[in-house]
N, CA, C and O atoms as CSV, one atom per row, in Angstrom:
chain,resi,resn,atom,element,x,y,z
A,1,MET,N,N,34.918,141.633,17.716
A,1,MET,CA,C,35.706,140.666,18.443
A,1,MET,C,C,35.975,139.485,17.518
A,1,MET,O,O,35.079,138.986,16.838
A,2,LYS,N,N,37.250,139.048,17.513
A,2,LYS,CA,C,37.660,137.938,16.665
A,2,LYS,C,C,38.288,136.869,17.550
A,2,LYS,O,O,39.243,137.145,18.275
A,3,ILE,N,N,37.757,135.654,17.494
A,3,ILE,CA,C,38.289,134.553,18.285
A,3,ILE,C,C,39.414,133.898,17.496
A,3,ILE,O,O,39.209,133.433,16.374
A,4,ILE,N,N,40.615,133.864,18.096
A,4,ILE,CA,C,41.768,133.257,17.452
A,4,ILE,C,C,41.837,131.770,17.769
A,4,ILE,O,O,42.050,130.948,16.878
A,5,ALA,N,N,41.656,131.426,19.043
A,5,ALA,CA,C,41.713,130.019,19.450
A,5,ALA,C,C,40.703,129.777,20.559
A,5,ALA,O,O,40.491,130.626,21.425
A,6,GLU,N,N,40.089,128.615,20.518
A,6,GLU,CA,C,39.143,128.214,21.570
A,6,GLU,C,C,39.268,126.709,21.763
A,6,GLU,O,O,39.005,125.931,20.846
A,7,VAL,N,N,39.671,126.308,22.963
A,7,VAL,CA,C,39.851,124.897,23.283
A,7,VAL,C,C,38.936,124.564,24.453
A,7,VAL,O,O,38.954,125.249,25.476
A,8,LYS,N,N,38.142,123.519,24.304
A,8,LYS,CA,C,37.262,123.057,25.376
A,8,LYS,C,C,38.014,122.018,26.185
A,8,LYS,O,O,38.373,120.962,25.664
A,9,ASN,N,N,38.257,122.311,27.465
A,9,ASN,CA,C,38.942,121.393,28.368
A,9,ASN,C,C,37.868,120.741,29.235
A,9,ASN,O,O,37.430,121.313,30.233
A,10,ILE,N,N,37.455,119.555,28.849
A,10,ILE,CA,C,36.347,118.869,29.518
A,10,ILE,C,C,36.733,118.446,30.934
A,10,ILE,O,O,35.912,118.510,31.849
A,11,LEU,N,N,37.966,118.020,31.110
A,11,LEU,CA,C,38.411,117.538,32.415
A,11,LEU,C,C,38.358,118.636,33.479
A,11,LEU,O,O,37.998,118.369,34.625
A,12,LEU,N,N,38.716,119.873,33.105
A,12,LEU,CA,C,38.730,120.990,34.054
A,12,LEU,C,C,37.485,121.871,33.953
A,12,LEU,O,O,37.406,122.897,34.629
A,13,HIS,N,N,36.515,121.492,33.124
A,13,HIS,CA,C,35.235,122.207,32.989
A,13,HIS,C,C,35.436,123.670,32.602
A,13,HIS,O,O,34.881,124.570,33.232
A,14,ARG,N,N,36.247,123.901,31.545
A,14,ARG,CA,C,36.491,125.278,31.122
A,14,ARG,C,C,36.806,125.340,29.633
A,14,ARG,O,O,37.110,124.334,28.992
A,15,LYS,N,N,36.719,126.574,29.104
A,15,LYS,CA,C,37.153,126.871,27.741
A,15,LYS,C,C,38.376,127.772,27.862
A,15,LYS,O,O,38.369,128.739,28.624
A,16,GLU,N,N,39.417,127.453,27.114
A,16,GLU,CA,C,40.620,128.269,27.084
A,16,GLU,C,C,40.584,129.041,25.767
A,16,GLU,O,O,40.649,128.442,24.693
A,17,VAL,N,N,40.481,130.365,25.848
A,17,VAL,CA,C,40.263,131.171,24.655
A,17,VAL,C,C,41.333,132.246,24.496
A,17,VAL,O,O,41.894,132.747,25.471
A,18,ILE,N,N,41.597,132.582,23.236
A,18,ILE,CA,C,42.428,133.726,22.873
A,18,ILE,C,C,41.612,134.508,21.862
A,18,ILE,O,O,41.173,133.958,20.852
A,19,LEU,N,N,41.407,135.781,22.128
A,19,LEU,CA,C,40.611,136.598,21.218
A,19,LEU,C,C,41.223,137.977,21.038
A,19,LEU,O,O,42.005,138.442,21.868
A,20,MET,N,N,40.854,138.621,19.939
A,20,MET,CA,C,41.314,139.972,19.615
A,20,MET,C,C,40.115,140.915,19.696
A,20,MET,O,O,39.030,140.602,19.205
A,21,LYS,N,N,40.322,142.055,20.313
A,21,LYS,CA,C,39.250,143.049,20.454
A,21,LYS,C,C,39.864,144.426,20.365
A,21,LYS,O,O,40.977,144.641,20.845
A,22,GLU,N,N,39.162,145.352,19.764
A,22,GLU,CA,C,39.649,146.722,19.617
A,22,GLU,C,C,39.109,147.581,20.754
A,22,GLU,O,O,37.908,147.595,21.024
A,23,PHE,N,N,40.014,148.294,21.413
A,23,PHE,CA,C,39.688,149.231,22.483
A,23,PHE,C,C,40.421,150.538,22.211
A,23,PHE,O,O,41.391,150.565,21.454
A,24,ILE,N,N,39.964,151.607,22.821
A,24,ILE,CA,C,40.639,152.898,22.681
A,24,ILE,C,C,41.969,152.878,23.422
A,24,ILE,O,O,42.984,153.344,22.902
A,25,SER,N,N,41.961,152.337,24.639
A,25,SER,CA,C,43.183,152.198,25.436
A,25,SER,C,C,43.161,150.823,26.094
A,25,SER,O,O,42.220,150.054,25.898
A,26,ASN,N,N,44.197,150.511,26.876
A,26,ASN,CA,C,44.274,149.215,27.542
A,26,ASN,C,C,43.012,149.004,28.377
A,26,ASN,O,O,42.699,149.832,29.233
A,27,PRO,N,N,42.276,147.902,28.143
A,27,PRO,CA,C,40.977,147.737,28.799
A,27,PRO,C,C,41.036,147.427,30.290
A,27,PRO,O,O,40.092,147.746,31.013
A,28,GLY,N,N,42.096,146.825,30.764
A,28,GLY,CA,C,42.142,146.441,32.166
A,28,GLY,C,C,41.432,145.116,32.371
A,28,GLY,O,O,40.652,144.678,31.526
A,29,ILE,N,N,41.706,144.488,33.493
A,29,ILE,CA,C,41.203,143.141,33.747
A,29,ILE,C,C,39.684,143.128,33.925
A,29,ILE,O,O,39.016,142.230,33.411
A,30,SER,N,N,39.131,144.101,34.637
A,30,SER,CA,C,37.686,144.089,34.889
A,30,SER,C,C,36.886,144.279,33.596
A,30,SER,O,O,35.870,143.613,33.396
A,31,THR,N,N,37.332,145.171,32.727
A,31,THR,CA,C,36.641,145.386,31.445
A,31,THR,C,C,36.779,144.164,30.546
A,31,THR,O,O,35.823,143.774,29.876
A,32,ALA,N,N,37.959,143.562,30.530
A,32,ALA,CA,C,38.179,142.368,29.713
A,32,ALA,C,C,37.307,141.210,30.199
A,32,ALA,O,O,36.755,140.469,29.385
A,33,LYS,N,N,37.178,141.049,31.521
A,33,LYS,CA,C,36.304,140.014,32.073
A,33,LYS,C,C,34.871,140.227,31.618
A,33,LYS,O,O,34.188,139.278,31.234
A,34,GLN,N,N,34.417,141.471,31.662
A,34,GLN,CA,C,33.046,141.796,31.275
A,34,GLN,C,C,32.805,141.475,29.798
A,34,GLN,O,O,31.763,140.920,29.448
A,35,VAL,N,N,33.758,141.820,28.933
A,35,VAL,CA,C,33.611,141.585,27.496
A,35,VAL,C,C,33.563,140.084,27.196
A,35,VAL,O,O,32.726,139.632,26.415
A,36,VAL,N,N,34.457,139.317,27.815
A,36,VAL,CA,C,34.489,137.872,27.589
A,36,VAL,C,C,33.231,137.218,28.151
A,36,VAL,O,O,32.663,136.324,27.524
A,37,ALA,N,N,32.792,137.660,29.329
A,37,ALA,CA,C,31.578,137.098,29.935
A,37,ALA,C,C,30.345,137.373,29.073
A,37,ALA,O,O,29.494,136.496,28.922
A,38,GLU,N,N,30.238,138.563,28.511
A,38,GLU,CA,C,29.102,138.882,27.639
A,38,GLU,C,C,29.125,138.016,26.384
A,38,GLU,O,O,28.076,137.556,25.933
A,39,HIS,N,N,30.298,137.792,25.820
A,39,HIS,CA,C,30.392,137.003,24.598
A,39,HIS,C,C,30.015,135.546,24.841
A,39,HIS,O,O,29.353,134.937,24.001
A,40,TYR,N,N,30.422,134.976,25.969
A,40,TYR,CA,C,30.123,133.585,26.276
A,40,TYR,C,C,28.872,133.414,27.134
A,40,TYR,O,O,28.594,132.307,27.596
A,41,LYS,N,N,28.126,134.473,27.352
A,41,LYS,CA,C,26.855,134.450,28.080
A,41,LYS,C,C,26.994,133.807,29.459
A,41,LYS,O,O,26.287,132.856,29.793
A,42,THR,N,N,27.919,134.346,30.248
A,42,THR,CA,C,28.170,133.883,31.602
A,42,THR,C,C,28.436,135.091,32.484
A,42,THR,O,O,28.358,136.229,32.021
A,43,THR,N,N,28.747,134.857,33.738
A,43,THR,CA,C,29.034,135.959,34.653
A,43,THR,C,C,30.541,136.206,34.714
A,43,THR,O,O,31.325,135.297,34.444
A,44,PRO,N,N,30.952,137.422,35.066
A,44,PRO,CA,C,32.389,137.711,35.182
A,44,PRO,C,C,33.090,136.896,36.263
A,44,PRO,O,O,34.313,136.758,36.223
A,45,GLU,N,N,32.351,136.353,37.227
A,45,GLU,CA,C,32.962,135.525,38.267
A,45,GLU,C,C,33.481,134.200,37.713
A,45,GLU,O,O,34.321,133.558,38.343
A,46,CYS,N,N,32.994,133.783,36.545
A,46,CYS,CA,C,33.415,132.526,35.934
A,46,CYS,C,C,34.557,132.710,34.939
A,46,CYS,O,O,34.936,131.755,34.261
A,47,VAL,N,N,35.112,133.916,34.838
A,47,VAL,CA,C,36.153,134.219,33.866
A,47,VAL,C,C,37.450,134.567,34.590
A,47,VAL,O,O,37.451,135.325,35.560
A,48,VAL,N,N,38.566,133.994,34.099
A,48,VAL,CA,C,39.893,134.323,34.602
A,48,VAL,C,C,40.694,134.872,33.427
A,48,VAL,O,O,40.827,134.211,32.397
A,49,ILE,N,N,41.229,136.084,33.584
A,49,ILE,CA,C,42.041,136.708,32.545
A,49,ILE,C,C,43.504,136.363,32.813
A,49,ILE,O,O,44.025,136.640,33.893
A,50,LEU,N,N,44.160,135.759,31.825
A,50,LEU,CA,C,45.565,135.407,31.961
A,50,LEU,C,C,46.474,136.524,31.474
A,50,LEU,O,O,47.562,136.722,32.015
A,51,GLY,N,N,46.034,137.257,30.454
A,51,GLY,CA,C,46.879,138.324,29.941
A,51,GLY,C,C,46.151,139.193,28.938
A,51,GLY,O,O,45.232,138.755,28.246
A,52,ILE,N,N,46.594,140.450,28.880
A,52,ILE,CA,C,46.093,141.413,27.900
A,52,ILE,C,C,47.323,141.985,27.224
A,52,ILE,O,O,48.155,142.624,27.869
A,53,HIS,N,N,47.439,141.755,25.915
A,53,HIS,CA,C,48.630,142.176,25.194
A,53,HIS,C,C,48.237,143.100,24.044
A,53,HIS,O,O,47.324,142.798,23.275
A,54,GLY,N,N,48.931,144.219,23.938
A,54,GLY,CA,C,48.692,145.155,22.859
A,54,GLY,C,C,49.992,145.507,22.177
A,54,GLY,O,O,51.060,145.472,22.790
A,55,GLY,N,N,49.898,145.845,20.913
A,55,GLY,CA,C,51.078,146.249,20.165
A,55,GLY,C,C,51.239,147.756,20.216
A,55,GLY,O,O,50.266,148.489,20.395
A,56,PHE,N,N,52.465,148.212,20.058
A,56,PHE,CA,C,52.738,149.643,20.100
A,56,PHE,C,C,52.069,150.334,18.911
A,56,PHE,O,O,52.271,149.942,17.761
A,57,GLY,N,N,51.278,151.354,19.196
A,57,GLY,CA,C,50.640,152.135,18.147
A,57,GLY,C,C,49.366,151.542,17.590
A,57,GLY,O,O,48.830,152.072,16.617
A,58,THR,N,N,48.860,150.467,18.163
A,58,THR,CA,C,47.618,149.871,17.685
A,58,THR,C,C,46.566,149.920,18.788
A,58,THR,O,O,46.885,150.079,19.966
A,59,SER,N,N,45.335,149.783,18.390
A,59,SER,CA,C,44.245,149.769,19.369
A,59,SER,C,C,43.621,148.380,19.486
A,59,SER,O,O,42.554,148.224,20.081
A,60,VAL,N,N,44.282,147.377,18.923
A,60,VAL,CA,C,43.795,146.001,18.983
A,60,VAL,C,C,44.567,145.264,20.069
A,60,VAL,O,O,45.798,145.287,20.093
A,61,PHE,N,N,43.838,144.612,20.964
A,61,PHE,CA,C,44.443,143.905,22.086
A,61,PHE,C,C,44.105,142.425,22.010
A,61,PHE,O,O,42.999,142.041,21.629
A,62,LYS,N,N,45.079,141.601,22.381
A,62,LYS,CA,C,44.884,140.147,22.448
A,62,LYS,C,C,44.612,139.794,23.904
A,62,LYS,O,O,45.405,140.117,24.789
A,63,ILE,N,N,43.491,139.133,24.144
A,63,ILE,CA,C,43.080,138.750,25.499
A,63,ILE,C,C,43.124,137.231,25.606
A,63,ILE,O,O,42.508,136.523,24.810
A,64,GLU,N,N,43.859,136.740,26.600
A,64,GLU,CA,C,43.908,135.311,26.897
A,64,GLU,C,C,43.086,135.077,28.153
A,64,GLU,O,O,43.305,135.728,29.175
A,65,ALA,N,N,42.140,134.147,28.079
A,65,ALA,CA,C,41.227,133.948,29.209
A,65,ALA,C,C,40.820,132.488,29.339
A,65,ALA,O,O,40.949,131.692,28.409
A,66,ARG,N,N,40.322,132.169,30.532
A,66,ARG,CA,C,39.701,130.881,30.814
A,66,ARG,C,C,38.268,131.142,31.246
A,66,ARG,O,O,38.019,131.959,32.133
A,67,VAL,N,N,37.326,130.447,30.617
A,67,VAL,CA,C,35.908,130.598,30.941
A,67,VAL,C,C,35.429,129.286,31.546
A,67,VAL,O,O,35.370,128.264,30.863
A,68,TYR,N,N,35.089,129.320,32.824
A,68,TYR,CA,C,34.652,128.125,33.536
A,68,TYR,C,C,33.141,127.949,33.415
A,68,TYR,O,O,32.407,128.910,33.188
A,69,ASP,N,N,32.689,126.697,33.572
A,69,ASP,CA,C,31.258,126.393,33.511
A,69,ASP,C,C,30.504,127.013,34.682
A,69,ASP,O,O,29.356,127.429,34.527
A,70,SER,N,N,31.141,127.079,35.859
A,70,SER,CA,C,30.500,127.669,37.032
A,70,SER,C,C,31.578,128.239,37.947
A,70,SER,O,O,32.759,127.923,37.802
A,71,ALA,N,N,31.163,129.076,38.886
A,71,ALA,CA,C,32.090,129.674,39.841
A,71,ALA,C,C,32.654,128.623,40.791
A,71,ALA,O,O,33.785,128.756,41.260
A,72,GLU,N,N,31.881,127.586,41.077
A,72,GLU,CA,C,32.359,126.522,41.954
A,72,GLU,C,C,33.517,125.765,41.314
A,72,GLU,O,O,34.489,125.432,41.992
A,73,LYS,N,N,33.420,125.493,40.020
A,73,LYS,CA,C,34.503,124.813,39.303
A,73,LYS,C,C,35.753,125.679,39.281
A,73,LYS,O,O,36.865,125.160,39.380
A,74,LEU,N,N,35.587,126.988,39.153
A,74,LEU,CA,C,36.721,127.911,39.172
A,74,LEU,C,C,37.435,127.851,40.519
A,74,LEU,O,O,38.665,127.830,40.563
A,75,GLN,N,N,36.686,127.823,41.613
A,75,GLN,CA,C,37.279,127.775,42.949
A,75,GLN,C,C,38.058,126.483,43.176
A,75,GLN,O,O,39.066,126.481,43.882
A,76,ILE,N,N,37.599,125.394,42.585
A,76,ILE,CA,C,38.266,124.110,42.762
A,76,ILE,C,C,39.572,124.056,41.968
A,76,ILE,O,O,40.581,123.566,42.475
A,77,VAL,N,N,39.564,124.551,40.736
A,77,VAL,CA,C,40.687,124.366,39.826
A,77,VAL,C,C,41.768,125.434,39.971
A,77,VAL,O,O,42.953,125.101,40.011
A,78,GLU,N,N,41.389,126.700,40.049
A,78,GLU,CA,C,42.371,127.786,40.059
A,78,GLU,C,C,43.155,127.816,41.374
A,78,GLU,O,O,42.590,127.564,42.438
A,79,PRO,N,N,44.456,128.123,41.302
A,79,PRO,CA,C,45.248,128.199,42.538
A,79,PRO,C,C,44.825,129.389,43.392
A,79,PRO,O,O,44.433,130.438,42.880
A,80,LYS,N,N,44.914,129.204,44.679
A,80,LYS,CA,C,44.554,130.270,45.617
A,80,LYS,C,C,45.696,131.273,45.704
A,80,LYS,O,O,46.861,130.898,45.570
A,81,SER,N,N,45.376,132.529,45.924
A,81,SER,CA,C,46.419,133.538,46.081
A,81,SER,C,C,47.036,133.407,47.469
A,81,SER,O,O,46.350,133.121,48.449
A,82,LYS,N,N,48.340,133.623,47.527
A,82,LYS,CA,C,49.037,133.483,48.793
A,82,LYS,C,C,48.851,134.736,49.634
A,82,LYS,O,O,48.809,135.848,49.107
A,83,VAL,N,N,48.740,134.551,50.937
A,83,VAL,CA,C,48.605,135.666,51.860
A,83,VAL,C,C,49.984,136.021,52.369
A,83,VAL,O,O,50.734,135.150,52.812
A,84,LYS,N,N,50.323,137.307,52.307
A,84,LYS,CA,C,51.630,137.746,52.782
A,84,LYS,C,C,51.682,137.683,54.296
A,84,LYS,O,O,50.706,137.976,54.986
A,85,LYS,N,N,52.841,137.294,54.792
A,85,LYS,CA,C,53.034,137.241,56.238
A,85,LYS,C,C,53.335,138.647,56.744
A,85,LYS,O,O,54.012,139.436,56.085
A,86,GLU,N,N,52.818,138.932,57.918
A,86,GLU,CA,C,53.122,140.210,58.537
A,86,GLU,C,C,54.441,140.103,59.267
A,86,GLU,O,O,54.702,139.129,59.974
A,87,VAL,N,N,55.265,141.113,59.090
A,87,VAL,CA,C,56.578,141.118,59.730
A,87,VAL,C,C,56.424,141.838,61.060
A,87,VAL,O,O,56.002,142.993,61.109
A,88,SER,N,N,56.770,141.141,62.139
A,88,SER,CA,C,56.678,141.770,63.439
A,88,SER,C,C,58.019,142.408,63.780
A,88,SER,O,O,59.076,141.816,63.563
A,89,ALA,N,N,57.958,143.605,64.310
A,89,ALA,CA,C,59.190,144.318,64.607
A,89,ALA,C,C,59.511,144.278,66.081
A,89,ALA,O,O,60.523,144.834,66.508
């Protein structure tokens, strides 16, 4: 694993990281969360994956993530997902 960029955002209690990691195929969000959490010695609940980008024909993927100090800080800062309205017929 190679860290390309790491910025500590003190105001939002998180680290904004970009890293490169080699996988056999696209790792998916859950695997990427686990890898980032293991590297920063935290739980996957404190990690938000923004994107996983791979080049054609390569096995190296760029992972953009945010690592929060705690799960409570993540709940405060990250936007909530919207709930879809049910359409009544």
